[in-house]
PDB file of N, CA, C and O in Angstrom:
ATOM      1  N   MET A   1      58.819 -70.083 -40.173  1.00  0.00           N
ATOM      2  CA  MET A   1      58.471 -70.129 -41.566  1.00  0.00           C
ATOM      3  C   MET A   1      58.542 -68.712 -42.127  1.00  0.00           C
ATOM      4  O   MET A   1      57.938 -67.794 -41.573  1.00  0.00           O
ATOM      5  N   THR A   2      59.269 -68.533 -43.208  1.00  0.00           N
ATOM      6  CA  THR A   2      59.376 -67.225 -43.832  1.00  0.00           C
ATOM      7  C   THR A   2      58.669 -67.256 -45.173  1.00  0.00           C
ATOM      8  O   THR A   2      58.616 -68.287 -45.843  1.00  0.00           O
ATOM      9  N   THR A   3      58.136 -66.126 -45.549  1.00  0.00           N
ATOM     10  CA  THR A   3      57.464 -66.025 -46.839  1.00  0.00           C
ATOM     11  C   THR A   3      58.132 -64.948 -47.665  1.00  0.00           C
ATOM     12  O   THR A   3      58.612 -63.947 -47.133  1.00  0.00           O
ATOM     13  N   ASP A   4      58.160 -65.160 -48.956  1.00  0.00           N
ATOM     14  CA  ASP A   4      58.732 -64.199 -49.885  1.00  0.00           C
ATOM     15  C   ASP A   4      57.629 -63.233 -50.299  1.00  0.00           C
ATOM     16  O   ASP A   4      56.674 -63.636 -50.963  1.00  0.00           O
ATOM     17  N   LYS A   5      57.747 -61.977 -49.922  1.00  0.00           N
ATOM     18  CA  LYS A   5      56.682 -61.017 -50.180  1.00  0.00           C
ATOM     19  C   LYS A   5      56.486 -60.735 -51.666  1.00  0.00           C
ATOM     20  O   LYS A   5      55.436 -60.228 -52.059  1.00  0.00           O
ATOM     21  N   THR A   6      57.467 -61.051 -52.490  1.00  0.00           N
ATOM     22  CA  THR A   6      57.315 -60.784 -53.923  1.00  0.00           C
ATOM     23  C   THR A   6      56.379 -61.777 -54.585  1.00  0.00           C
ATOM     24  O   THR A   6      55.843 -61.483 -55.653  1.00  0.00           O
ATOM     25  N   THR A   7      56.162 -62.946 -53.988  1.00  0.00           N
ATOM     26  CA  THR A   7      55.288 -63.942 -54.593  1.00  0.00           C
ATOM     27  C   THR A   7      53.862 -63.862 -54.070  1.00  0.00           C
ATOM     28  O   THR A   7      52.962 -64.492 -54.624  1.00  0.00           O
ATOM     29  N   ILE A   8      53.650 -63.098 -53.015  1.00  0.00           N
ATOM     30  CA  ILE A   8      52.315 -62.978 -52.439  1.00  0.00           C
ATOM     31  C   ILE A   8      51.658 -61.721 -53.010  1.00  0.00           C
ATOM     32  O   ILE A   8      52.179 -60.615 -52.870  1.00  0.00           O
ATOM     33  N   SER A   9      50.511 -61.912 -53.653  1.00  0.00           N
ATOM     34  CA  SER A   9      49.807 -60.747 -54.166  1.00  0.00           C
ATOM     35  C   SER A   9      48.681 -60.380 -53.210  1.00  0.00           C
ATOM     36  O   SER A   9      48.138 -61.237 -52.512  1.00  0.00           O
ATOM     37  N   LYS A  10      48.344 -59.126 -53.186  1.00  0.00           N
ATOM     38  CA  LYS A  10      47.297 -58.655 -52.299  1.00  0.00           C
ATOM     39  C   LYS A  10      45.940 -58.873 -52.936  1.00  0.00           C
ATOM     40  O   LYS A  10      45.800 -58.847 -54.159  1.00  0.00           O
ATOM     41  N   LEU A  11      44.959 -59.085 -52.107  1.00  0.00           N
ATOM     42  CA  LEU A  11      43.590 -59.160 -52.578  1.00  0.00           C
ATOM     43  C   LEU A  11      43.063 -57.739 -52.726  1.00  0.00           C
ATOM     44  O   LEU A  11      43.307 -56.878 -51.881  1.00  0.00           O
ATOM     45  N   VAL A  12      42.333 -57.509 -53.823  1.00  0.00           N
ATOM     46  CA  VAL A  12      41.851 -56.163 -54.112  1.00  0.00           C
ATOM     47  C   VAL A  12      40.355 -56.186 -54.402  1.00  0.00           C
ATOM     48  O   VAL A  12      39.777 -57.236 -54.683  1.00  0.00           O
ATOM     49  N   SER A  13      39.749 -55.026 -54.330  1.00  0.00           N
ATOM     50  CA  SER A  13      38.330 -54.884 -54.661  1.00  0.00           C
ATOM     51  C   SER A  13      38.158 -54.907 -56.179  1.00  0.00           C
ATOM     52  O   SER A  13      39.143 -54.902 -56.918  1.00  0.00           O
ATOM     53  N   GLY A  14      36.929 -54.933 -56.636  1.00  0.00           N
ATOM     54  CA  GLY A  14      36.646 -54.968 -58.062  1.00  0.00           C
ATOM     55  C   GLY A  14      37.170 -53.753 -58.799  1.00  0.00           C
ATOM     56  O   GLY A  14      37.766 -53.883 -59.868  1.00  0.00           O
ATOM     57  N   GLU A  15      36.954 -52.564 -58.236  1.00  0.00           N
ATOM     58  CA  GLU A  15      37.437 -51.335 -58.880  1.00  0.00           C
ATOM     59  C   GLU A  15      38.958 -51.322 -58.967  1.00  0.00           C
ATOM     60  O   GLU A  15      39.521 -50.939 -59.992  1.00  0.00           O
ATOM     61  N   SER A  16      39.621 -51.739 -57.895  1.00  0.00           N
ATOM     62  CA  SER A  16      41.084 -51.789 -57.899  1.00  0.00           C
ATOM     63  C   SER A  16      41.595 -52.818 -58.896  1.00  0.00           C
ATOM     64  O   SER A  16      42.620 -52.611 -59.545  1.00  0.00           O
ATOM     65  N   LEU A  17      40.875 -53.927 -59.014  1.00  0.00           N
ATOM     66  CA  LEU A  17      41.264 -54.957 -59.972  1.00  0.00           C
ATOM     67  C   LEU A  17      41.225 -54.406 -61.394  1.00  0.00           C
ATOM     68  O   LEU A  17      42.163 -54.612 -62.165  1.00  0.00           O
ATOM     69  N   LEU A  18      40.161 -53.715 -61.739  1.00  0.00           N
ATOM     70  CA  LEU A  18      40.054 -53.147 -63.083  1.00  0.00           C
ATOM     71  C   LEU A  18      41.148 -52.116 -63.329  1.00  0.00           C
ATOM     72  O   LEU A  18      41.674 -52.024 -64.439  1.00  0.00           O
ATOM     73  N   ASP A  19      41.495 -51.341 -62.308  1.00  0.00           N
ATOM     74  CA  ASP A  19      42.575 -50.362 -62.440  1.00  0.00           C
ATOM     75  C   ASP A  19      43.915 -51.041 -62.669  1.00  0.00           C
ATOM     76  O   ASP A  19      44.731 -50.556 -63.453  1.00  0.00           O
ATOM     77  N   LYS A  20      44.151 -52.169 -61.986  1.00  0.00           N
ATOM     78  CA  LYS A  20      45.428 -52.869 -62.115  1.00  0.00           C
ATOM     79  C   LYS A  20      45.572 -53.593 -63.450  1.00  0.00           C
ATOM     80  O   LYS A  20      46.665 -53.632 -64.017  1.00  0.00           O
ATOM     81  N   LEU A  21      44.484 -54.166 -63.957  1.00  0.00           N
ATOM     82  CA  LEU A  21      44.574 -55.007 -65.143  1.00  0.00           C
ATOM     83  C   LEU A  21      44.419 -54.255 -66.464  1.00  0.00           C
ATOM     84  O   LEU A  21      44.918 -54.711 -67.492  1.00  0.00           O
ATOM     85  N   PHE A  22      43.742 -53.128 -66.449  1.00  0.00           N
ATOM     86  CA  PHE A  22      43.428 -52.435 -67.693  1.00  0.00           C
ATOM     87  C   PHE A  22      43.843 -50.974 -67.624  1.00  0.00           C
ATOM     88  O   PHE A  22      43.824 -50.360 -66.557  1.00  0.00           O
ATOM     89  N   ASP A  23      44.220 -50.423 -68.785  1.00  0.00           N
ATOM     90  CA  ASP A  23      44.492 -48.992 -68.829  1.00  0.00           C
ATOM     91  C   ASP A  23      43.180 -48.232 -68.981  1.00  0.00           C
ATOM     92  O   ASP A  23      42.121 -48.829 -69.171  1.00  0.00           O
ATOM     93  N   GLU A  24      43.263 -46.938 -68.896  1.00  0.00           N
ATOM     94  CA  GLU A  24      42.069 -46.085 -68.882  1.00  0.00           C
ATOM     95  C   GLU A  24      41.204 -46.262 -70.138  1.00  0.00           C
ATOM     96  O   GLU A  24      39.977 -46.244 -70.048  1.00  0.00           O
ATOM     97  N   GLU A  25      41.830 -46.432 -71.295  1.00  0.00           N
ATOM     98  CA  GLU A  25      41.090 -46.490 -72.560  1.00  0.00           C
ATOM     99  C   GLU A  25      40.386 -47.825 -72.789  1.00  0.00           C
ATOM    100  O   GLU A  25      39.333 -47.863 -73.425  1.00  0.00           O
ATOM    101  N   SER A  26      40.944 -48.905 -72.288  1.00  0.00           N
ATOM    102  CA  SER A  26      40.378 -50.230 -72.569  1.00  0.00           C
ATOM    103  C   SER A  26      39.708 -50.868 -71.352  1.00  0.00           C
ATOM    104  O   SER A  26      39.373 -52.052 -71.372  1.00  0.00           O
ATOM    105  N   ARG A  27      39.520 -50.098 -70.323  1.00  0.00           N
ATOM    106  CA  ARG A  27      38.967 -50.625 -69.071  1.00  0.00           C
ATOM    107  C   ARG A  27      37.492 -50.985 -69.220  1.00  0.00           C
ATOM    108  O   ARG A  27      36.687 -50.134 -69.601  1.00  0.00           O
ATOM    109  N   PRO A  28      37.124 -52.237 -68.924  1.00  0.00           N
ATOM    110  CA  PRO A  28      35.714 -52.624 -68.985  1.00  0.00           C
ATOM    111  C   PRO A  28      34.938 -52.083 -67.780  1.00  0.00           C
ATOM    112  O   PRO A  28      35.520 -51.522 -66.852  1.00  0.00           O
ATOM    113  N   SER A  29      33.648 -52.258 -67.815  1.00  0.00           N
ATOM    114  CA  SER A  29      32.781 -51.725 -66.752  1.00  0.00           C
ATOM    115  C   SER A  29      32.715 -52.672 -65.554  1.00  0.00           C
ATOM    116  O   SER A  29      33.162 -53.818 -65.617  1.00  0.00           O
ATOM    117  N   GLY A  30      32.159 -52.172 -64.486  1.00  0.00           N
ATOM    118  CA  GLY A  30      31.913 -53.001 -63.310  1.00  0.00           C
ATOM    119  C   GLY A  30      30.913 -54.100 -63.610  1.00  0.00           C
ATOM    120  O   GLY A  30      30.982 -55.183 -63.028  1.00  0.00           O
ATOM    121  N   ARG A  31      29.986 -53.829 -64.512  1.00  0.00           N
ATOM    122  CA  ARG A  31      29.005 -54.841 -64.911  1.00  0.00           C
ATOM    123  C   ARG A  31      29.698 -56.022 -65.610  1.00  0.00           C
ATOM    124  O   ARG A  31      29.327 -57.176 -65.396  1.00  0.00           O
ATOM    125  N   TRP A  32      30.698 -55.728 -66.441  1.00  0.00           N
ATOM    126  CA  TRP A  32      31.467 -56.786 -67.103  1.00  0.00           C
ATOM    127  C   TRP A  32      32.126 -57.663 -66.045  1.00  0.00           C
ATOM    128  O   TRP A  32      32.095 -58.891 -66.134  1.00  0.00           O
ATOM    129  N   LEU A  33      32.723 -57.020 -65.044  1.00  0.00           N
ATOM    130  CA  LEU A  33      33.386 -57.765 -63.975  1.00  0.00           C
ATOM    131  C   LEU A  33      32.381 -58.632 -63.225  1.00  0.00           C
ATOM    132  O   LEU A  33      32.667 -59.791 -62.925  1.00  0.00           O
ATOM    133  N   ALA A  34      31.215 -58.088 -62.924  1.00  0.00           N
ATOM    134  CA  ALA A  34      30.184 -58.856 -62.223  1.00  0.00           C
ATOM    135  C   ALA A  34      29.725 -60.045 -63.062  1.00  0.00           C
ATOM    136  O   ALA A  34      29.495 -61.127 -62.521  1.00  0.00           O
ATOM    137  N   ASN A  35      29.588 -59.863 -64.372  1.00  0.00           N
ATOM    138  CA  ASN A  35      29.192 -60.965 -65.245  1.00  0.00           C
ATOM    139  C   ASN A  35      30.261 -62.047 -65.314  1.00  0.00           C
ATOM    140  O   ASN A  35      29.939 -63.235 -65.303  1.00  0.00           O
ATOM    141  N   MET A  36      31.527 -61.650 -65.385  1.00  0.00           N
ATOM    142  CA  MET A  36      32.620 -62.627 -65.411  1.00  0.00           C
ATOM    143  C   MET A  36      32.647 -63.424 -64.116  1.00  0.00           C
ATOM    144  O   MET A  36      32.894 -64.630 -64.130  1.00  0.00           O
ATOM    145  N   LYS A  37      32.395 -62.757 -63.000  1.00  0.00           N
ATOM    146  CA  LYS A  37      32.356 -63.423 -61.697  1.00  0.00           C
ATOM    147  C   LYS A  37      31.166 -64.378 -61.632  1.00  0.00           C
ATOM    148  O   LYS A  37      31.295 -65.511 -61.168  1.00  0.00           O
ATOM    149  N   LYS A  38      30.017 -63.919 -62.096  1.00  0.00           N
ATOM    150  CA  LYS A  38      28.805 -64.736 -62.061  1.00  0.00           C
ATOM    151  C   LYS A  38      28.943 -65.985 -62.927  1.00  0.00           C
ATOM    152  O   LYS A  38      28.447 -67.051 -62.564  1.00  0.00           O
ATOM    153  N   GLN A  39      29.622 -65.853 -64.081  1.00  0.00           N
ATOM    154  CA  GLN A  39      29.837 -66.990 -64.983  1.00  0.00           C
ATOM    155  C   GLN A  39      30.999 -67.862 -64.526  1.00  0.00           C
ATOM    156  O   GLN A  39      31.318 -68.867 -65.161  1.00  0.00           O
ATOM    157  N   ARG A  40      31.627 -67.474 -63.422  1.00  0.00           N
ATOM    158  CA  ARG A  40      32.777 -68.191 -62.848  1.00  0.00           C
ATOM    159  C   ARG A  40      33.947 -68.305 -63.823  1.00  0.00           C
ATOM    160  O   ARG A  40      34.630 -69.328 -63.869  1.00  0.00           O
ATOM    161  N   LYS A  41      34.166 -67.259 -64.592  1.00  0.00           N
ATOM    162  CA  LYS A  41      35.292 -67.214 -65.507  1.00  0.00           C
ATOM    163  C   LYS A  41      36.528 -66.640 -64.851  1.00  0.00           C
ATOM    164  O   LYS A  41      37.639 -66.812 -65.351  1.00  0.00           O
ATOM    165  N   ILE A  42      36.342 -65.958 -63.733  1.00  0.00           N
ATOM    166  CA  ILE A  42      37.479 -65.426 -62.983  1.00  0.00           C
ATOM    167  C   ILE A  42      37.347 -65.840 -61.524  1.00  0.00           C
ATOM    168  O   ILE A  42      36.236 -65.920 -60.998  1.00  0.00           O
ATOM    169  N   PRO A  43      38.465 -66.103 -60.872  1.00  0.00           N
ATOM    170  CA  PRO A  43      38.417 -66.511 -59.463  1.00  0.00           C
ATOM    171  C   PRO A  43      38.204 -65.306 -58.539  1.00  0.00           C
ATOM    172  O   PRO A  43      38.673 -64.204 -58.819  1.00  0.00           O
ATOM    173  N   TYR A  44      37.500 -65.534 -57.452  1.00  0.00           N
ATOM    174  CA  TYR A  44      37.269 -64.499 -56.455  1.00  0.00           C
ATOM    175  C   TYR A  44      37.108 -65.147 -55.093  1.00  0.00           C
ATOM    176  O   TYR A  44      36.874 -66.350 -54.983  1.00  0.00           O
ATOM    177  N   LEU A  45      37.235 -64.339 -54.073  1.00  0.00           N
ATOM    178  CA  LEU A  45      37.058 -64.800 -52.696  1.00  0.00           C
ATOM    179  C   LEU A  45      35.990 -63.960 -52.036  1.00  0.00           C
ATOM    180  O   LEU A  45      35.943 -62.745 -52.228  1.00  0.00           O
ATOM    181  N   LYS A  46      35.132 -64.599 -51.258  1.00  0.00           N
ATOM    182  CA  LYS A  46      34.152 -63.869 -50.463  1.00  0.00           C
ATOM    183  C   LYS A  46      34.592 -63.936 -49.015  1.00  0.00           C
ATOM    184  O   LYS A  46      34.825 -65.010 -48.461  1.00  0.00           O
ATOM    185  N   ILE A  47      34.697 -62.769 -48.421  1.00  0.00           N
ATOM    186  CA  ILE A  47      35.048 -62.657 -47.009  1.00  0.00           C
ATOM    187  C   ILE A  47      33.874 -61.932 -46.361  1.00  0.00           C
ATOM    188  O   ILE A  47      33.798 -60.704 -46.382  1.00  0.00           O
ATOM    189  N   GLY A  48      32.972 -62.703 -45.792  1.00  0.00           N
ATOM    190  CA  GLY A  48      31.724 -62.115 -45.310  1.00  0.00           C
ATOM    191  C   GLY A  48      30.925 -61.629 -46.505  1.00  0.00           C
ATOM    192  O   GLY A  48      30.590 -62.410 -47.396  1.00  0.00           O
ATOM    193  N   LYS A  49      30.620 -60.338 -46.524  1.00  0.00           N
ATOM    194  CA  LYS A  49      29.907 -59.757 -47.659  1.00  0.00           C
ATOM    195  C   LYS A  49      30.850 -59.186 -48.714  1.00  0.00           C
ATOM    196  O   LYS A  49      30.421 -58.833 -49.813  1.00  0.00           O
ATOM    197  N   LEU A  50      32.139 -59.098 -48.375  1.00  0.00           N
ATOM    198  CA  LEU A  50      33.108 -58.502 -49.278  1.00  0.00           C
ATOM    199  C   LEU A  50      33.551 -59.494 -50.344  1.00  0.00           C
ATOM    200  O   LEU A  50      33.749 -60.674 -50.054  1.00  0.00           O
ATOM    201  N   VAL A  51      33.704 -59.024 -51.564  1.00  0.00           N
ATOM    202  CA  VAL A  51      34.233 -59.832 -52.659  1.00  0.00           C
ATOM    203  C   VAL A  51      35.602 -59.268 -52.999  1.00  0.00           C
ATOM    204  O   VAL A  51      35.739 -58.074 -53.263  1.00  0.00           O
ATOM    205  N   ARG A  52      36.609 -60.122 -52.993  1.00  0.00           N
ATOM    206  CA  ARG A  52      37.977 -59.700 -53.278  1.00  0.00           C
ATOM    207  C   ARG A  52      38.566 -60.581 -54.372  1.00  0.00           C
ATOM    208  O   ARG A  52      38.154 -61.725 -54.559  1.00  0.00           O
ATOM    209  N   PHE A  53      39.547 -60.020 -55.097  1.00  0.00           N
ATOM    210  CA  PHE A  53      40.163 -60.692 -56.228  1.00  0.00           C
ATOM    211  C   PHE A  53      41.676 -60.703 -56.066  1.00  0.00           C
ATOM    212  O   PHE A  53      42.260 -59.765 -55.523  1.00  0.00           O
ATOM    213  N   ASP A  54      42.303 -61.770 -56.539  1.00  0.00           N
ATOM    214  CA  ASP A  54      43.756 -61.854 -56.637  1.00  0.00           C
ATOM    215  C   ASP A  54      44.104 -61.465 -58.076  1.00  0.00           C
ATOM    216  O   ASP A  54      43.797 -62.222 -58.997  1.00  0.00           O
ATOM    217  N   PRO A  55      44.735 -60.306 -58.297  1.00  0.00           N
ATOM    218  CA  PRO A  55      44.989 -59.838 -59.658  1.00  0.00           C
ATOM    219  C   PRO A  55      45.780 -60.828 -60.525  1.00  0.00           C
ATOM    220  O   PRO A  55      45.505 -60.964 -61.717  1.00  0.00           O
ATOM    221  N   ASP A  56      46.751 -61.510 -59.934  1.00  0.00           N
ATOM    222  CA  ASP A  56      47.541 -62.466 -60.715  1.00  0.00           C
ATOM    223  C   ASP A  56      46.698 -63.651 -61.163  1.00  0.00           C
ATOM    224  O   ASP A  56      46.821 -64.100 -62.302  1.00  0.00           O
ATOM    225  N   ALA A  57      45.848 -64.157 -60.289  1.00  0.00           N
ATOM    226  CA  ALA A  57      44.987 -65.290 -60.634  1.00  0.00           C
ATOM    227  C   ALA A  57      43.951 -64.893 -61.685  1.00  0.00           C
ATOM    228  O   ALA A  57      43.639 -65.674 -62.584  1.00  0.00           O
ATOM    229  N   VAL A  58      43.422 -63.677 -61.565  1.00  0.00           N
ATOM    230  CA  VAL A  58      42.438 -63.206 -62.552  1.00  0.00           C
ATOM    231  C   VAL A  58      43.103 -63.024 -63.908  1.00  0.00           C
ATOM    232  O   VAL A  58      42.534 -63.402 -64.932  1.00  0.00           O
ATOM    233  N   ARG A  59      44.306 -62.448 -63.926  1.00  0.00           N
ATOM    234  CA  ARG A  59      45.033 -62.261 -65.189  1.00  0.00           C
ATOM    235  C   ARG A  59      45.273 -63.611 -65.861  1.00  0.00           C
ATOM    236  O   ARG A  59      45.083 -63.746 -67.069  1.00  0.00           O
ATOM    237  N   LYS A  60      45.685 -64.598 -65.092  1.00  0.00           N
ATOM    238  CA  LYS A  60      45.941 -65.930 -65.647  1.00  0.00           C
ATOM    239  C   LYS A  60      44.649 -66.546 -66.194  1.00  0.00           C
ATOM    240  O   LYS A  60      44.655 -67.135 -67.275  1.00  0.00           O
ATOM    241  N   ALA A  61      43.550 -66.414 -65.459  1.00  0.00           N
ATOM    242  CA  ALA A  61      42.270 -66.964 -65.909  1.00  0.00           C
ATOM    243  C   ALA A  61      41.803 -66.291 -67.192  1.00  0.00           C
ATOM    244  O   ALA A  61      41.284 -66.955 -68.089  1.00  0.00           O
ATOM    245  N   LEU A  62      41.983 -64.980 -67.283  1.00  0.00           N
ATOM    246  CA  LEU A  62      41.576 -64.269 -68.495  1.00  0.00           C
ATOM    247  C   LEU A  62      42.434 -64.674 -69.686  1.00  0.00           C
ATOM    248  O   LEU A  62      41.925 -64.811 -70.799  1.00  0.00           O
ATOM    249  N   GLU A  63      43.734 -64.867 -69.461  1.00  0.00           N
ATOM    250  CA  GLU A  63      44.614 -65.295 -70.547  1.00  0.00           C
ATOM    251  C   GLU A  63      44.224 -66.669 -71.066  1.00  0.00           C
ATOM    252  O   GLU A  63      44.241 -66.905 -72.274  1.00  0.00           O
ATOM    253  N   GLU A  64      43.873 -67.573 -70.166  1.00  0.00           N
ATOM    254  CA  GLU A  64      43.501 -68.925 -70.583  1.00  0.00           C
ATOM    255  C   GLU A  64      42.132 -68.959 -71.252  1.00  0.00           C
ATOM    256  O   GLU A  64      41.942 -69.665 -72.243  1.00  0.00           O
ATOM    257  N   ASP A  65      41.183 -68.206 -70.720  1.00  0.00           N
ATOM    258  CA  ASP A  65      39.812 -68.270 -71.213  1.00  0.00           C
ATOM    259  C   ASP A  65      39.584 -67.398 -72.439  1.00  0.00           C
ATOM    260  O   ASP A  65      38.778 -67.747 -73.301  1.00  0.00           O
ATOM    261  N   CYS A  66      40.271 -66.286 -72.530  1.00  0.00           N
ATOM    262  CA  CYS A  66      39.992 -65.329 -73.600  1.00  0.00           C
ATOM    263  C   CYS A  66      40.979 -65.397 -74.751  1.00  0.00           C
ATOM    264  O   CYS A  66      40.917 -64.564 -75.656  1.00  0.00           O
ATOM    265  N   THR A  67      41.875 -66.351 -74.742  1.00  0.00           N
ATOM    266  CA  THR A  67      42.819 -66.516 -75.831  1.00  0.00           C
ATOM    267  C   THR A  67      42.252 -67.490 -76.847  1.00  0.00           C
ATOM    268  O   THR A  67      41.746 -68.552 -76.487  1.00  0.00           O
ATOM    269  N   VAL A  68      42.338 -67.125 -78.112  1.00  0.00           N
ATOM    270  CA  VAL A  68      41.852 -68.001 -79.173  1.00  0.00           C
ATOM    271  C   VAL A  68      42.990 -68.950 -79.535  1.00  0.00           C
ATOM    272  O   VAL A  68      44.070 -68.517 -79.938  1.00  0.00           O
ATOM    273  N   HIS A  69      42.734 -70.250 -79.386  1.00  0.00           N
ATOM    274  CA  HIS A  69      43.737 -71.263 -79.688  1.00  0.00           C
ATOM    275  C   HIS A  69      43.352 -71.995 -80.971  1.00  0.00           C
ATOM    276  O   HIS A  69      42.181 -72.088 -81.339  1.00  0.00           O
ATOM    277  N   SER A  70      44.380 -72.507 -81.632  1.00  0.00           N
ATOM    278  CA  SER A  70      44.127 -73.308 -82.827  1.00  0.00           C
ATOM    279  C   SER A  70      43.576 -74.672 -82.414  1.00  0.00           C
ATOM    280  O   SER A  70      43.696 -75.077 -81.258  1.00  0.00           O
ATOM    281  N   ARG A  71      42.983 -75.360 -83.354  1.00  0.00           N
ATOM    282  CA  ARG A  71      42.455 -76.702 -83.064  1.00  0.00           C
ATOM    283  C   ARG A  71      43.574 -77.658 -82.684  1.00  0.00           C
ATOM    284  O   ARG A  71      43.396 -78.527 -81.830  1.00  0.00           O
ATOM    285  N   LYS A  72      44.717 -77.497 -83.315  1.00  0.00           N
ATOM    286  CA  LYS A  72      45.864 -78.351 -83.006  1.00  0.00           C
ATOM    287  C   LYS A  72      46.276 -78.178 -81.541  1.00  0.00           C
ATOM    288  O   LYS A  72      46.553 -79.158 -80.850  1.00  0.00           O
ATOM    289  N   HIS A  73      46.314 -76.948 -81.081  1.00  0.00           N
ATOM    290  CA  HIS A  73      46.665 -76.688 -79.692  1.00  0.00           C
ATOM    291  C   HIS A  73      45.651 -77.337 -78.741  1.00  0.00           C
ATOM    292  O   HIS A  73      46.031 -77.917 -77.724  1.00  0.00           O
ATOM    293  N   LEU A  74      44.374 -77.237 -79.076  1.00  0.00           N
ATOM    294  CA  LEU A  74      43.337 -77.802 -78.221  1.00  0.00           C
ATOM    295  C   LEU A  74      43.382 -79.318 -78.195  1.00  0.00           C
ATOM    296  O   LEU A  74      43.089 -79.918 -77.161  1.00  0.00           O
ATOM    297  N   ARG A  75      43.741 -79.954 -79.299  1.00  0.00           N
ATOM    298  CA  ARG A  75      43.849 -81.430 -79.330  1.00  0.00           C
ATOM    299  C   ARG A  75      45.009 -81.907 -78.469  1.00  0.00           C
ATOM    300  O   ARG A  75      44.942 -82.982 -77.874  1.00  0.00           O
ATOM    301  N   ASN A  76      46.073 -81.110 -78.400  1.00  0.00           N
ATOM    302  CA  ASN A  76      47.268 -81.507 -77.670  1.00  0.00           C
ATOM    303  C   ASN A  76      47.199 -81.207 -76.181  1.00  0.00           C
ATOM    304  O   ASN A  76      48.162 -81.477 -75.463  1.00  0.00           O
ATOM    305  N   ARG A  77      46.105 -80.664 -75.701  1.00  0.00           N
ATOM    306  CA  ARG A  77      45.964 -80.322 -74.288  1.00  0.00           C
ATOM    307  C   ARG A  77      45.919 -81.520 -73.420  1.00  0.00           C
ATOM    308  O   ARG A  77      45.803 -81.396 -72.201  1.00  0.00           O
TER     309      ARG A  77
END
């Protein structure tokens, strides 16, 4: 079985996730990330005591949850 390395994203820590998703000027705090995780708005994995994030999955979740849609779009879902 072979895997395509371009489709597999690495799991990263919270600080690395914020660095990957946001630029220096618009980067939210670690507390924001913890609140998003606690509210289950972004996906994460726990490996023992470690919490890791898939940047692609988090980006997709943020796009879906934080985008303002029209009522027409929501009715057609």
